[in-house]
PDB file of N, CA, C and O in Angstrom:
ATOM      1  N   UNK A   1       0.505  -1.160  -0.060  1.00  0.00           N
ATOM      2  CA  UNK A   1       0.032   0.391  -0.224  1.00  0.00           C
ATOM      3  C   UNK A   1       0.572   1.133  -0.459  1.00  0.00           C
ATOM      4  O   UNK A   1       0.320   1.998  -1.298  1.00  0.00           O
ATOM      5  N   UNK A   2       2.220   0.945   0.744  1.00  0.00           N
ATOM      6  CA  UNK A   2       2.228   2.525   1.092  1.00  0.00           C
ATOM      7  C   UNK A   2       3.475   2.290  -0.478  1.00  0.00           C
ATOM      8  O   UNK A   2       4.472   3.011  -0.526  1.00  0.00           O
ATOM      9  N   UNK A   3       3.234   1.336  -1.500  1.00  0.00           N
ATOM     10  CA  UNK A   3       3.995   1.765  -2.283  1.00  0.00           C
ATOM     11  C   UNK A   3       3.189   1.944  -3.856  1.00  0.00           C
ATOM     12  O   UNK A   3       3.663   1.536  -4.916  1.00  0.00           O
ATOM     13  N   UNK A   4       1.932   2.622  -3.704  1.00  0.00           N
ATOM     14  CA  UNK A   4       1.504   3.226  -4.131  1.00  0.00           C
ATOM     15  C   UNK A   4       1.372   4.935  -4.017  1.00  0.00           C
ATOM     16  O   UNK A   4       1.259   5.782  -4.903  1.00  0.00           O
ATOM     17  N   UNK A   5       1.436   5.053  -2.566  1.00  0.00           N
ATOM     18  CA  UNK A   5       1.368   6.775  -2.306  1.00  0.00           C
ATOM     19  C   UNK A   5       2.645   7.164  -2.955  1.00  0.00           C
ATOM     20  O   UNK A   5       2.746   8.137  -3.703  1.00  0.00           O
ATOM     21  N   UNK A   6       3.931   6.102  -2.533  1.00  0.00           N
ATOM     22  CA  UNK A   6       4.844   6.228  -3.000  1.00  0.00           C
ATOM     23  C   UNK A   6       5.376   6.880  -4.437  1.00  0.00           C
ATOM     24  O   UNK A   6       6.297   7.650  -4.710  1.00  0.00           O
ATOM     25  N   UNK A   7       4.315   6.178  -5.254  1.00  0.00           N
ATOM     26  CA  UNK A   7       4.168   6.038  -6.520  1.00  0.00           C
ATOM     27  C   UNK A   7       3.709   7.734  -7.177  1.00  0.00           C
ATOM     28  O   UNK A   7       4.351   8.488  -7.909  1.00  0.00           O
ATOM     29  N   UNK A   8       2.335   7.886  -6.545  1.00  0.00           N
ATOM     30  CA  UNK A   8       1.602   8.977  -6.397  1.00  0.00           C
ATOM     31  C   UNK A   8       2.337  10.094  -6.545  1.00  0.00           C
ATOM     32  O   UNK A   8       2.297  10.796  -7.556  1.00  0.00           O
ATOM     33  N   UNK A   9       3.133  10.343  -5.417  1.00  0.00           N
ATOM     34  CA  UNK A   9       4.108  11.250  -5.545  1.00  0.00           C
ATOM     35  C   UNK A   9       4.503  11.802  -5.806  1.00  0.00           C
ATOM     36  O   UNK A   9       4.290  13.015  -5.803  1.00  0.00           O
ATOM     37  N   UNK A  10       5.507  11.071  -6.273  1.00  0.00           N
ATOM     38  CA  UNK A  10       6.695  10.821  -7.608  1.00  0.00           C
ATOM     39  C   UNK A  10       6.079  11.277  -9.040  1.00  0.00           C
ATOM     40  O   UNK A  10       6.554  12.015  -9.903  1.00  0.00           O
ATOM     41  N   UNK A  11       5.050  10.687  -8.990  1.00  0.00           N
ATOM     42  CA  UNK A  11       4.200  10.668 -10.460  1.00  0.00           C
ATOM     43  C   UNK A  11       4.067  12.777 -10.376  1.00  0.00           C
ATOM     44  O   UNK A  11       4.701  13.566 -11.076  1.00  0.00           O
ATOM     45  N   UNK A  12       2.946  13.135  -9.187  1.00  0.00           N
ATOM     46  CA  UNK A  12       2.848  13.993  -9.292  1.00  0.00           C
ATOM     47  C   UNK A  12       4.309  15.088  -9.230  1.00  0.00           C
ATOM     48  O   UNK A  12       4.372  16.210  -9.733  1.00  0.00           O
ATOM     49  N   UNK A  13       4.997  14.638  -8.747  1.00  0.00           N
ATOM     50  CA  UNK A  13       5.974  15.776  -8.836  1.00  0.00           C
ATOM     51  C   UNK A  13       6.624  15.692  -9.811  1.00  0.00           C
ATOM     52  O   UNK A  13       7.389  16.630 -10.038  1.00  0.00           O
ATOM     53  N   UNK A  14       6.578  14.501 -10.807  1.00  0.00           N
ATOM     54  CA  UNK A  14       7.177  14.475 -12.452  1.00  0.00           C
ATOM     55  C   UNK A  14       6.337  15.651 -13.315  1.00  0.00           C
ATOM     56  O   UNK A  14       6.790  16.506 -14.077  1.00  0.00           O
ATOM     57  N   UNK A  15       4.890  15.370 -12.898  1.00  0.00           N
ATOM     58  CA  UNK A  15       4.402  15.875 -13.849  1.00  0.00           C
ATOM     59  C   UNK A  15       4.276  17.486 -12.776  1.00  0.00           C
ATOM     60  O   UNK A  15       4.143  18.099 -13.835  1.00  0.00           O
ATOM     61  N   UNK A  16       4.226  18.294 -12.005  1.00  0.00           N
ATOM     62  CA  UNK A  16       5.132  19.762 -11.885  1.00  0.00           C
ATOM     63  C   UNK A  16       6.206  19.980 -11.853  1.00  0.00           C
ATOM     64  O   UNK A  16       6.650  20.932 -11.210  1.00  0.00           O
ATOM     65  N   UNK A  17       6.878  19.240 -12.474  1.00  0.00           N
ATOM     66  CA  UNK A  17       8.291  19.880 -13.246  1.00  0.00           C
ATOM     67  C   UNK A  17       8.247  19.780 -14.674  1.00  0.00           C
ATOM     68  O   UNK A  17       9.009  20.375 -15.437  1.00  0.00           O
ATOM     69  N   UNK A  18       6.912  18.658 -15.148  1.00  0.00           N
ATOM     70  CA  UNK A  18       7.124  19.088 -16.634  1.00  0.00           C
ATOM     71  C   UNK A  18       5.940  19.854 -16.586  1.00  0.00           C
ATOM     72  O   UNK A  18       5.585  19.583 -17.733  1.00  0.00           O
ATOM     73  N   UNK A  19       5.013  20.627 -16.152  1.00  0.00           N
ATOM     74  CA  UNK A  19       3.952  21.758 -16.213  1.00  0.00           C
ATOM     75  C   UNK A  19       5.233  22.776 -16.050  1.00  0.00           C
ATOM     76  O   UNK A  19       5.544  23.389 -17.071  1.00  0.00           O
ATOM     77  N   UNK A  20       6.094  23.040 -14.724  1.00  0.00           N
ATOM     78  CA  UNK A  20       6.732  24.386 -14.901  1.00  0.00           C
ATOM     79  C   UNK A  20       7.758  24.636 -15.733  1.00  0.00           C
ATOM     80  O   UNK A  20       8.454  25.651 -15.717  1.00  0.00           O
ATOM     81  N   UNK A  21       7.900  23.320 -16.775  1.00  0.00           N
ATOM     82  CA  UNK A  21       8.874  23.636 -17.449  1.00  0.00           C
ATOM     83  C   UNK A  21       8.443  23.743 -18.948  1.00  0.00           C
ATOM     84  O   UNK A  21       9.088  23.525 -19.974  1.00  0.00           O
ATOM     85  N   UNK A  22       7.406  24.068 -18.793  1.00  0.00           N
ATOM     86  CA  UNK A  22       5.874  24.114 -20.126  1.00  0.00           C
ATOM     87  C   UNK A  22       6.530  25.422 -21.057  1.00  0.00           C
ATOM     88  O   UNK A  22       7.105  25.557 -22.137  1.00  0.00           O
ATOM     89  N   UNK A  23       6.115  26.185 -20.055  1.00  0.00           N
ATOM     90  CA  UNK A  23       5.714  27.899 -20.332  1.00  0.00           C
ATOM     91  C   UNK A  23       4.835  28.141 -19.855  1.00  0.00           C
ATOM     92  O   UNK A  23       4.388  27.830 -18.751  1.00  0.00           O
ATOM     93  N   UNK A  24       4.383  28.873 -20.821  1.00  0.00           N
ATOM     94  CA  UNK A  24       2.376  29.945 -19.720  1.00  0.00           C
ATOM     95  C   UNK A  24       1.987  28.843 -20.269  1.00  0.00           C
ATOM     96  O   UNK A  24       2.185  28.604 -21.460  1.00  0.00           O
ATOM     97  N   UNK A  25       1.284  27.904 -19.322  1.00  0.00           N
ATOM     98  CA  UNK A  25       0.643  27.446 -19.056  1.00  0.00           C
ATOM     99  C   UNK A  25      -0.648  28.004 -18.300  1.00  0.00           C
ATOM    100  O   UNK A  25      -0.309  27.996 -17.117  1.00  0.00           O
ATOM    101  N   UNK A  26      -1.707  28.394 -18.365  1.00  0.00           N
ATOM    102  CA  UNK A  26      -2.847  28.165 -17.734  1.00  0.00           C
ATOM    103  C   UNK A  26      -3.777  27.333 -17.210  1.00  0.00           C
ATOM    104  O   UNK A  26      -4.170  26.506 -18.033  1.00  0.00           O
ATOM    105  N   UNK A  27      -4.304  27.249 -16.067  1.00  0.00           N
ATOM    106  CA  UNK A  27      -4.412  26.608 -15.308  1.00  0.00           C
ATOM    107  C   UNK A  27      -5.596  26.933 -14.936  1.00  0.00           C
ATOM    108  O   UNK A  27      -5.980  26.409 -13.890  1.00  0.00           O
ATOM    109  N   UNK A  28      -6.371  27.710 -15.523  1.00  0.00           N
ATOM    110  CA  UNK A  28      -7.452  28.613 -15.054  1.00  0.00           C
ATOM    111  C   UNK A  28      -8.936  27.555 -15.098  1.00  0.00           C
ATOM    112  O   UNK A  28      -9.702  27.187 -14.208  1.00  0.00           O
ATOM    113  N   UNK A  29      -8.894  27.347 -16.319  1.00  0.00           N
ATOM    114  CA  UNK A  29      -9.845  26.811 -16.272  1.00  0.00           C
ATOM    115  C   UNK A  29     -10.699  27.817 -17.507  1.00  0.00           C
ATOM    116  O   UNK A  29     -10.034  28.760 -17.935  1.00  0.00           O
ATOM    117  N   UNK A  30     -12.351  27.617 -18.166  1.00  0.00           N
ATOM    118  CA  UNK A  30     -12.944  27.677 -18.757  1.00  0.00           C
ATOM    119  C   UNK A  30     -12.715  29.555 -18.687  1.00  0.00           C
ATOM    120  O   UNK A  30     -13.035  30.386 -17.837  1.00  0.00           O
ATOM    121  N   UNK A  31     -12.292  29.619 -19.495  1.00  0.00           N
ATOM    122  CA  UNK A  31     -12.589  31.489 -19.993  1.00  0.00           C
ATOM    123  C   UNK A  31     -13.829  32.076 -20.374  1.00  0.00           C
ATOM    124  O   UNK A  31     -14.036  31.775 -21.550  1.00  0.00           O
ATOM    125  N   UNK A  32     -14.953  32.936 -19.809  1.00  0.00           N
ATOM    126  CA  UNK A  32     -16.087  33.345 -20.205  1.00  0.00           C
ATOM    127  C   UNK A  32     -15.749  34.963 -21.052  1.00  0.00           C
ATOM    128  O   UNK A  32     -16.466  35.179 -22.030  1.00  0.00           O
ATOM    129  N   UNK A  33     -15.175  35.558 -20.854  1.00  0.00           N
ATOM    130  CA  UNK A  33     -15.193  36.786 -20.627  1.00  0.00           C
ATOM    131  C   UNK A  33     -14.478  37.144 -22.194  1.00  0.00           C
ATOM    132  O   UNK A  33     -14.188  36.148 -22.858  1.00  0.00           O
ATOM    133  N   UNK A  34     -14.138  38.707 -22.904  1.00  0.00           N
ATOM    134  CA  UNK A  34     -13.909  38.992 -23.798  1.00  0.00           C
ATOM    135  C   UNK A  34     -12.647  38.847 -24.713  1.00  0.00           C
ATOM    136  O   UNK A  34     -12.361  39.274 -25.831  1.00  0.00           O
ATOM    137  N   UNK A  35     -11.784  37.798 -23.455  1.00  0.00           N
ATOM    138  CA  UNK A  35     -10.269  37.549 -23.776  1.00  0.00           C
ATOM    139  C   UNK A  35     -10.356  36.164 -24.363  1.00  0.00           C
ATOM    140  O   UNK A  35      -9.363  35.667 -24.894  1.00  0.00           O
ATOM    141  N   UNK A  36     -11.717  35.399 -24.276  1.00  0.00           N
ATOM    142  CA  UNK A  36     -12.027  34.488 -24.687  1.00  0.00           C
ATOM    143  C   UNK A  36     -12.580  33.841 -26.207  1.00  0.00           C
ATOM    144  O   UNK A  36     -12.688  32.739 -26.744  1.00  0.00           O
ATOM    145  N   UNK A  37     -12.924  35.676 -26.598  1.00  0.00           N
ATOM    146  CA  UNK A  37     -13.428  35.356 -27.741  1.00  0.00           C
ATOM    147  C   UNK A  37     -12.532  35.636 -28.919  1.00  0.00           C
ATOM    148  O   UNK A  37     -11.894  36.688 -28.963  1.00  0.00           O
ATOM    149  N   UNK A  38     -12.449  34.568 -30.051  1.00  0.00           N
ATOM    150  CA  UNK A  38     -11.316  35.131 -31.001  1.00  0.00           C
ATOM    151  C   UNK A  38     -12.303  35.385 -32.282  1.00  0.00           C
ATOM    152  O   UNK A  38     -13.489  35.085 -32.414  1.00  0.00           O
ATOM    153  N   UNK A  39     -11.377  36.061 -33.205  1.00  0.00           N
ATOM    154  CA  UNK A  39     -11.937  36.744 -34.361  1.00  0.00           C
ATOM    155  C   UNK A  39     -11.819  35.671 -35.064  1.00  0.00           C
ATOM    156  O   UNK A  39     -11.098  34.710 -34.797  1.00  0.00           O
ATOM    157  N   UNK A  40     -12.599  35.817 -36.083  1.00  0.00           N
ATOM    158  CA  UNK A  40     -12.609  34.458 -37.174  1.00  0.00           C
ATOM    159  C   UNK A  40     -11.921  34.748 -38.038  1.00  0.00           C
ATOM    160  O   UNK A  40     -11.887  35.812 -38.657  1.00  0.00           O
ATOM    161  N   UNK A  41     -11.035  33.428 -38.218  1.00  0.00           N
ATOM    162  CA  UNK A  41     -10.561  33.491 -39.460  1.00  0.00           C
ATOM    163  C   UNK A  41     -10.697  33.419 -40.522  1.00  0.00           C
ATOM    164  O   UNK A  41     -11.274  32.568 -41.200  1.00  0.00           O
ATOM    165  N   UNK A  42      -9.723  35.084 -41.013  1.00  0.00           N
ATOM    166  CA  UNK A  42     -10.066  35.488 -42.274  1.00  0.00           C
ATOM    167  C   UNK A  42      -9.955  34.867 -43.573  1.00  0.00           C
ATOM    168  O   UNK A  42     -10.713  35.120 -44.509  1.00  0.00           O
ATOM    169  N   UNK A  43      -8.947  34.006 -43.613  1.00  0.00           N
ATOM    170  CA  UNK A  43      -9.024  32.743 -44.859  1.00  0.00           C
ATOM    171  C   UNK A  43     -10.415  32.029 -45.059  1.00  0.00           C
ATOM    172  O   UNK A  43     -10.749  31.378 -46.048  1.00  0.00           O
ATOM    173  N   UNK A  44     -11.375  32.350 -43.598  1.00  0.00           N
ATOM    174  CA  UNK A  44     -12.555  31.175 -43.725  1.00  0.00           C
ATOM    175  C   UNK A  44     -13.814  32.379 -44.652  1.00  0.00           C
ATOM    176  O   UNK A  44     -14.868  32.085 -45.216  1.00  0.00           O
ATOM    177  N   UNK A  45     -13.198  33.629 -44.498  1.00  0.00           N
ATOM    178  CA  UNK A  45     -14.262  35.092 -44.615  1.00  0.00           C
ATOM    179  C   UNK A  45     -14.918  35.046 -46.675  1.00  0.00           C
ATOM    180  O   UNK A  45     -15.980  35.340 -47.223  1.00  0.00           O
ATOM    181  N   UNK A  46     -13.844  34.624 -47.068  1.00  0.00           N
ATOM    182  CA  UNK A  46     -14.361  34.538 -48.493  1.00  0.00           C
ATOM    183  C   UNK A  46     -15.122  33.348 -48.937  1.00  0.00           C
ATOM    184  O   UNK A  46     -16.104  33.401 -49.678  1.00  0.00           O
ATOM    185  N   UNK A  47     -14.468  31.977 -48.301  1.00  0.00           N
ATOM    186  CA  UNK A  47     -15.226  30.916 -48.541  1.00  0.00           C
ATOM    187  C   UNK A  47     -16.374  30.837 -48.050  1.00  0.00           C
ATOM    188  O   UNK A  47     -16.852  29.782 -48.467  1.00  0.00           O
ATOM    189  N   UNK A  48     -17.464  31.621 -47.061  1.00  0.00           N
ATOM    190  CA  UNK A  48     -18.707  31.287 -46.439  1.00  0.00           C
ATOM    191  C   UNK A  48     -19.062  32.510 -47.607  1.00  0.00           C
ATOM    192  O   UNK A  48     -20.132  32.302 -48.178  1.00  0.00           O
ATOM    193  N   UNK A  49     -18.501  33.459 -47.945  1.00  0.00           N
ATOM    194  CA  UNK A  49     -18.998  34.332 -49.155  1.00  0.00           C
ATOM    195  C   UNK A  49     -19.168  33.990 -50.258  1.00  0.00           C
ATOM    196  O   UNK A  49     -19.643  34.926 -50.900  1.00  0.00           O
ATOM    197  N   UNK A  50     -19.011  33.003 -50.921  1.00  0.00           N
ATOM    198  CA  UNK A  50     -18.886  32.387 -51.728  1.00  0.00           C
ATOM    199  C   UNK A  50     -19.905  31.374 -52.396  1.00  0.00           C
ATOM    200  O   UNK A  50     -20.435  31.117 -53.478  1.00  0.00           O
ATOM    201  N   UNK A  51     -19.829  30.830 -50.670  1.00  0.00           N
ATOM    202  CA  UNK A  51     -21.223  29.518 -50.582  1.00  0.00           C
ATOM    203  C   UNK A  51     -22.465  30.351 -51.091  1.00  0.00           C
ATOM    204  O   UNK A  51     -23.160  29.795 -51.941  1.00  0.00           O
ATOM    205  N   UNK A  52     -22.797  31.502 -50.715  1.00  0.00           N
ATOM    206  CA  UNK A  52     -24.206  31.924 -50.528  1.00  0.00           C
ATOM    207  C   UNK A  52     -24.990  31.797 -51.587  1.00  0.00           C
ATOM    208  O   UNK A  52     -26.175  32.124 -51.520  1.00  0.00           O
TER     209      UNK A  52
END
């Protein structure tokens, strides 16, 4: 049983190390504000206009 606890702690330590080395990682969850809205892809605009 103690081996499971040690393995969990080791895995958590490795995961935190990898996440900390990964750069700009946002662990804040879903975003619902203005920053979450993305402008439409400009390349997709002519395709939708031509299909009308």
